[in-house]
C-alpha positions in Angstrom: -11.3 40.8 101.6 -8.1 41.3 99.6 -6.0 39.7 102.3 -8.4 36.7 102.5 -8.1 36.4 98.7 -4.3 36.3 98.8 -4.4 33.7 101.6 -6.8 31.6 99.6 -4.6 31.7 96.5 -1.6 30.5 98.5 -3.6 27.7 100.2 -5.0 26.6 96.8 -1.6 26.5 95.3 -0.3 24.4 98.2 -3.3 22.1 97.9 -2.6 21.5 94.2 1.0 20.6 95.1 0.4 18.4 98.1 -3.3 17.5 98.0 -3.7 18.1 101.8 -7.4 18.4 102.6 -6.7 21.0 105.4 -5.4 23.4 102.7 -8.5 23.0 100.6 -10.8 23.5 103.5 -9.0 26.6 104.6 -8.9 28.0 101.0 -12.6 27.5 100.6 -13.3 29.2 104.0 -11.1 32.1 103.1 -12.8 32.5 99.7 -16.2 32.4 101.2 -15.3 35.0 103.8 -13.9 37.2 101.1 -17.1 37.0 99.1 -19.2 37.7 102.2 -17.2 40.8 103.0 -17.5 42.2 99.4 -20.7 44.2 98.7 -22.9 43.8 95.6 -21.6 46.1 92.9 -18.0 45.9 94.0 -15.7 45.6 90.9 -13.8 42.7 92.4 -16.8 40.6 93.4 -16.9 38.6 90.2 -13.3 37.4 90.6 -14.0 36.4 94.2 -17.1 34.4 93.2 -15.1 32.6 90.5 -12.3 31.7 93.0 -15.0 30.4 95.4 -16.3 28.3 92.6 -12.8 26.9 92.0 -12.7 25.8 95.7 -16.1 24.1 95.5 -15.0 22.4 92.3 -11.8 21.1 93.9 -13.8 19.7 96.8 -16.3 18.1 94.3 -13.4 16.4 92.5 -12.1 15.2 95.9 -15.4 13.8 97.3 -17.9 13.7 94.4 -20.7 15.5 96.3 -23.3 16.9 94.0 -24.0 19.8 96.4 -20.4 21.1 95.9 -20.8 20.8 92.1 -24.0 22.8 92.1 -22.5 25.5 94.4 -19.5 25.8 92.0 -21.9 26.1 89.1 -24.0 28.7 90.8 -21.0 30.9 91.7 -19.6 30.6 88.2 -22.9 31.8 86.8 -23.0 34.7 89.2 -19.4 35.7 88.2 -20.2 35.7 84.5 -23.5 37.6 85.0 -21.4 40.4 86.7 -19.0 40.6 83.8 -20.0 42.6 80.7 -18.9 42.1 77.1 -15.4 43.3 76.6 -14.3 42.7 80.2 -10.7 41.5 80.1 -11.5 38.6 82.5 -14.7 37.4 80.8 -12.9 34.6 79.0 -11.7 33.2 82.3 -15.2 33.2 83.8 -16.6 31.5 80.7 -13.9 28.8 81.0 -14.7 28.2 84.6 -18.4 28.0 84.0 -17.8 25.6 81.1 -15.9 23.4 83.4 -18.8 23.2 85.9 -21.2 22.5 83.1 -19.0 19.6 81.9 -18.7 18.3 85.4 -22.5 18.3 85.7 -22.9 16.5 82.4 -20.5 13.8 83.6 -22.4 13.5 86.9 -26.0 13.5 85.5 -25.6 12.6 81.9 -27.6 15.4 80.4 -26.3 16.2 76.9 -27.7 19.8 77.2 -25.1 20.5 79.9 -22.3 19.3 77.6 -23.6 21.3 74.7 -23.7 24.4 76.9 -20.2 23.7 78.2 -18.9 23.5 74.6 -20.7 26.8 73.7 -19.2 28.6 76.7 -15.6 27.4 76.2 -15.8 28.1 72.5 -16.8 31.6 73.3 -13.8 31.9 75.7 -11.4 30.6 73.1 -12.7 33.2 70.6 -12.0 35.9 73.1 -8.4 34.9 73.7 -6.0 36.0 71.0 -3.0 34.1 69.5 -0.1 34.3 71.9 -2.2 34.7 75.0 -0.6 32.7 77.9 -3.9 31.0 78.8 -4.9 30.0 75.2 -3.5 26.5 75.5 -5.5 25.8 78.7 -8.7 27.0 77.0 -8.0 24.9 74.0 -7.5 21.9 76.1 -10.8 22.4 77.9 -12.6 22.7 74.5 -11.0 19.6 73.1 -11.9 17.6 76.2 -15.5 18.6 75.9 -15.6 17.7 72.2 -14.1 14.4 73.1 -17.0 13.8 75.6 -19.5 14.6 72.8 -17.8 12.2 70.5 -18.1 9.4 73.0 -21.8 10.3 73.5 -22.9 10.9 69.9 -20.2 9.0 67.9 -19.6 11.9 65.5 -16.0 11.3 64.3 -15.7 15.0 63.4 -15.8 16.0 67.1 -12.9 13.7 67.7 -10.9 14.9 64.7 -11.4 18.6 65.8 -10.5 17.6 69.4 -7.2 16.0 68.2 -6.2 19.1 66.3 -6.9 21.4 69.2 -5.0 19.2 71.6 -2.0 19.1 69.3 -2.1 22.9 69.2 -2.3 23.0 73.0 0.8 20.9 73.3 2.6 23.0 70.7 1.8 26.2 72.6 3.0 24.9 76.0 6.8 25.1 76.6 8.7 22.0 77.7 9.2 23.2 81.2 5.6 24.4 81.7 3.7 22.5 84.5 0.6 22.0 82.3 2.5 20.3 79.4 2.2 16.8 81.0 -1.6 17.2 81.3 -1.9 18.3 77.6 0.2 15.4 76.5 -1.8 12.7 78.3 -5.0 14.4 77.1 -3.7 14.1 73.6 -2.9 10.4 74.3 -6.4 9.7 75.4 -7.9 11.2 72.1 -5.5 9.2 70.0 -6.6 6.1 71.9 -10.2 7.0 71.2 -9.5 7.3 67.4 -7.6 4.0 67.5 -10.5 2.2 69.1 -12.8 3.7 66.5 -10.8 3.4 63.3 -8.2 0.7 64.2 -5.3 2.6 62.8 -2.3 1.2 64.6 -0.3 4.4 64.0 -2.7 6.1 66.4 -1.8 3.5 69.0 1.9 4.2 68.5 1.4 8.0 68.8 -0.8 7.4 71.9 2.0 5.5 73.6 4.6 8.1 72.7 2.6 11.0 74.1 1.6 9.1 77.2 5.3 8.3 77.9 6.2 11.9 77.5 3.5 12.8 80.0 4.8 10.2 82.5 8.4 11.5 82.2 7.2 15.0 83.1 5.4 13.8 86.2 8.1 12.1 88.3 7.5 9.6 91.1 5.5 11.2 93.9 3.9 13.9 91.7 0.1 14.1 92.4 -0.7 14.0 88.7 0.7 10.5 88.3 -2.5 9.3 90.1 -4.5 10.8 87.3 -2.3 9.2 84.7 -3.4 5.8 86.0 -6.8 6.6 84.5 -5.1 7.5 81.3 -3.2 4.2 81.5 -6.4 2.3 81.7 -7.5 4.0 78.4 -4.2 3.1 76.9 -4.5 -0.6 78.0 -8.0 -0.8 76.7 -6.7 0.5 73.3 -3.8 -2.0 73.3 -6.2 -4.9 73.9 -7.7 -4.2 70.5 -4.4 -5.2 68.8 -5.3 -8.9 68.2 -8.8 -7.9 67.1 -7.6 -5.4 64.5 -5.3 -8.0 63.0 -7.8 -10.8 63.3 -10.3 -9.0 61.1 -7.7 -8.3 58.4 -8.1 -10.1 55.1 -5.1 -12.3 54.8 -1.8 -13.3 56.5 0.3 -11.2 54.1 -1.8 -8.1 55.0 -1.3 -8.8 58.7 2.4 -9.3 58.3 2.7 -6.1 56.4 0.8 -4.3 59.2 3.2 -5.8 61.8 6.2 -4.4 59.9 4.6 -1.1 58.9 3.5 0.2 62.3 6.3 -1.3 64.3 4.3 -3.3 66.8 7.5 -4.3 68.5 8.4 -0.7 69.3 4.8 0.0 70.4 4.9 -3.0 72.7 8.2 -1.9 74.3 6.9 1.6 74.7 3.6 0.5 76.3 5.5 -1.9 78.6 7.9 0.9 79.6 4.9 3.1 80.5 3.4 0.4 82.7 6.8 -0.1 84.4 7.1 3.7 85.0 3.8 3.6 86.9 4.6 0.3 88.7 1.8 -1.5 86.8 3.9 -4.7 86.5 1.0 -7.0 85.9 -0.1 -4.9 83.0 3.5 -4.6 81.7 3.7 -8.4 81.6 0.3 -8.7 79.9 1.1 -6.1 77.2 4.5 -7.6 76.5 3.1 -11.1 76.1 0.3 -9.8 73.9 2.7 -7.9 71.6 5.1 -10.8 71.4 2.4 -13.4 70.8 0.7 -11.3 68.1 4.0 -10.8 66.3 5.1 -14.4 66.4 1.7 -15.7 65.4 1.5 -13.4 62.3 5.2 -13.9 61.2 5.0 -17.6 61.5 1.7 -17.6 59.6 -0.1 -19.4 62.5 -3.9 -19.4 62.8 -5.6 -18.1 65.9 -6.1 -20.6 68.6 -9.9 -20.3 68.3 -12.3 -20.5 65.3 -15.9 -19.3 65.1 -18.8 -20.6 63.2 -18.8 -19.1 59.7 -22.0 -17.1 60.4 -20.6 -15.6 63.6 -17.3 -14.9 62.1 -18.7 -13.1 59.1 -21.1 -11.0 61.3 -18.4 -10.0 63.7 -16.0 -9.0 60.9 -18.8 -7.0 59.2 -19.7 -5.1 62.4 -16.1 -4.5 63.3 -15.3 -3.2 59.8 -18.3 -0.9 59.9 -17.3 0.4 63.3 -13.7 1.1 62.1 -14.7 2.6 58.8 -15.1 6.0 60.3 -18.8 6.5 59.5 -20.9 8.5 61.9 -24.4 7.0 61.3 -25.6 4.5 63.9 -22.1 4.2 65.4 -23.6 3.5 68.8 -26.0 0.9 67.5 -23.2 -0.9 65.6 -20.9 -0.8 68.7 -23.7 -2.2 70.9 -24.5 -5.0 68.4 -20.8 -5.9 68.2 -20.4 -6.0 72.0 -23.5 -8.1 72.4 -22.2 -10.6 69.8 -18.8 -10.6 71.6 -20.5 -11.5 74.9 -22.4 -14.3 73.3 -19.2 -15.7 71.6 -17.4 -15.6 75.0 -20.2 -17.7 76.6 -19.4 -20.6 74.3 -17.2 -23.4 75.5 -13.5 -22.7 75.0 -14.1 -19.1 73.9 -14.2 -17.3 77.2 -11.1 -15.2 76.4 -11.8 -14.7 72.6 -9.7 -11.8 71.4 -8.7 -10.9 75.0 -5.2 -10.8 76.3 -4.1 -13.5 78.7 -4.3 -12.1 82.3 -1.3 -12.1 84.6 -3.0 -14.7 86.7 -2.5 -17.1 83.8 0.9 -15.9 82.6 2.5 -16.2 86.0 2.3 -20.0 85.7 5.2 -19.8 83.2 7.4 -19.7 86.4 6.2 -23.0 87.6 9.6 -24.7 87.2 11.8 -21.6 87.9 11.9 -17.8 87.7 11.3 -16.1 84.4 13.3 -13.0 83.6 11.7 -10.6 81.1 14.0 -8.0 79.5 12.5 -4.9 77.9 14.5 -2.4 75.9 13.3 1.1 75.1 15.1 4.4 74.2 14.1 5.9 77.6 15.2 3.0 79.8 15.9 -0.7 79.8 14.3 -2.9 82.5 13.9 -6.4 83.8 10.8 -8.0 85.3 11.2 -11.2 87.2 8.2 -13.6 87.7 9.6 -15.5 90.7 6.8 -18.1 91.0 3.1 -18.4 90.3 2.1 -17.0 93.8 4.5 -14.1 94.2 4.2 -10.5 92.8 6.5 -9.7 89.8 9.6 -7.8 90.7 11.1 -4.8 88.8 14.8 -4.9 88.1 16.0 -1.4 86.9 19.0 -1.6 84.5 20.3 2.0 84.8 23.6 1.2 83.1 22.0 -0.3 80.0 20.8 1.8 77.1 19.3 0.9 73.8 22.3 2.3 71.9 24.6 0.1 73.9 22.6 -3.0 73.2 22.6 -2.2 69.5 26.3 -1.2 69.3 28.2 -4.2 70.8 30.1 -6.1 68.1 32.9 -7.9 70.1 31.7 -11.1 71.7 34.2 -11.1 74.5 33.5 -7.5 75.4 29.7 -8.1 75.5 30.0 -11.1 77.9 31.8 -9.0 80.5 29.3 -6.1 80.0 26.3 -8.4 80.2 27.6 -9.9 83.4 28.2 -6.5 85.1 25.1 -4.6 84.0 22.3 -7.2 83.2 23.1 -10.6 84.9 24.4 -9.3 88.2 21.4 -7.0 88.9 19.1 -9.9 88.2 21.1 -12.3 90.4 21.0 -9.8 93.2 17.2 -9.6 93.1 16.9 -13.3 93.0 19.2 -13.7 96.0 17.2 -11.2 98.0 14.2 -13.5 97.5 16.2 -16.6 98.6 16.8 -18.0 95.1 20.4 -19.0 94.6 20.3 -21.8 92.0 18.1 -23.9 89.9 16.4 -23.4 86.5 16.2 -19.8 85.2 14.3 -18.8 82.1 15.1 -15.8 80.0 12.6 -13.9 77.9 14.6 -11.3 76.1 12.8 -8.8 73.8 13.7 -6.1 71.4 17.5 -5.3 71.4 18.1 -7.9 74.1 17.0 -10.7 71.7 19.9 -12.9 70.6 22.4 -11.7 73.3 24.3 -14.6 74.9 22.9 -14.2 78.4 23.6 -17.9 79.2 27.3 -17.5 78.4 28.0 -14.5 80.6 27.9 -15.8 84.2 31.3 -17.0 85.6 29.4 -19.5 87.8 27.2 -22.4 87.0 24.6 -21.8 89.8 21.7 -21.6 87.4 20.6 -23.7 84.4 19.8 -21.1 81.8 17.0 -21.5 79.2 15.2 -19.2 76.8 11.6 -18.8 75.8 10.0 -16.8 73.0 6.7 -16.1 74.9 5.3 -16.9 78.3 2.4 -18.8 76.6 4.8 -21.1 74.8 6.6 -21.9 78.1 3.3 -22.6 79.9 2.3 -24.9 77.0 5.7 -26.7 77.2 5.2 -27.2 81.0 1.8 -28.8 80.3 3.1 -31.1 77.5 6.5 -32.2 78.8 6.5 -35.2 76.5 6.7 -33.0 73.5 10.1 -31.6 72.3 10.6 -28.1 73.6 11.8 -26.9 70.2 8.3 -27.6 68.9 7.0 -24.7 71.0 9.7 -22.3 70.0 11.8 -22.8 73.1 15.5 -23.3 73.2 17.1 -24.6 76.4 20.7 -23.9 77.0 22.5 -25.4 80.0 25.5 -23.5 81.2 28.4 -25.6 82.5 
């Protein structure tokens, strides 16, 4: 039995690393054989039952079969029943059982299972002293369960406690520890939850920062990056609330102050960078356009492009303010009323996308008359995204020799022209040529530290006609209304000769 246990441990570790189903199947078989060979009353039986439960849990997470979940739950319960108070491994069996109960809650939706999960993991945390190497893991499990209860009951206190626990879990986990990325993106999810509930844009900024840290710790090819796509979906859903939060604000000065105070530009570049890191280029373009559009709209004191009937507007603002106030009474009812109102508003003519970001399927039409090159600057990396035409997928252009510090430090005009040509223009041209584009109209959409740089003056050749646009939306509008002066839409065209 001991040899089978050792083999199962090795197979499980390899499965976690490579996600090969054969390893999981062999680990489960080895664990089952080890349990079968261990008689009742044997001091090591509880540990073997727990390991068998872990194998069933892994297969449940892989295929979603309820039978595997129930087998995991049953074996975890047996392991705990065999473990008396004061046993050094009792906390671990409690944690494993708590995980199965939470899985059951997520599968069947019974709040009693979630409450039992929280009770078990809280007991486990209480048994683990400060400084214990597994304390961070137990805290993370507790915080995740509290977050589930917040989403079910709407009690803000659960979310606040979960946030504090997740922050502690991150602090307890060293930089080089393999679990640190998971704790970071779990913290990002809770910050996104609070942002969606309270509308505090600083929570969105913190969410982006922690999510980016998690992505950096899970390099390309790492299995956990797949899980981060779910986290990215949460992040994107939170970012979509940006125009709504500003829309329900009282006045233009208040909105403009919010733009400055919470650094929407930095949050936008960080979110864009996160999407690029995970190859979500459609989402990167959508987020960047949303951030740019929101900023320009507020700074130029422009009204939103849609207006509601006064009764609808007042009701929507009232429901939104109540939801974001942080109260816990009837939070679910308020959210449902608000969602129902939103659905009715979006059924009205011209309001289909009310307070929704423009999808990539719309934004890509900015490239109708030539490629659009978007430049994003961030402290972790600078990147380009080229929208070649309305029917092609966007293309990522890494700019490895460009840093935020470099962009902010250049003072000499002559020096920056040479530098731009070598490290920004040339990589873009090379990608265009790979796609058979050698001349014609080229639109630049520089953001952040790229804004204001003389991109049009850098090339030593005149193969392209260079123009600038402030947003993709303004360029689309200009294409649709060619008879109007381009400057009216915030677009400056510069022809290089």
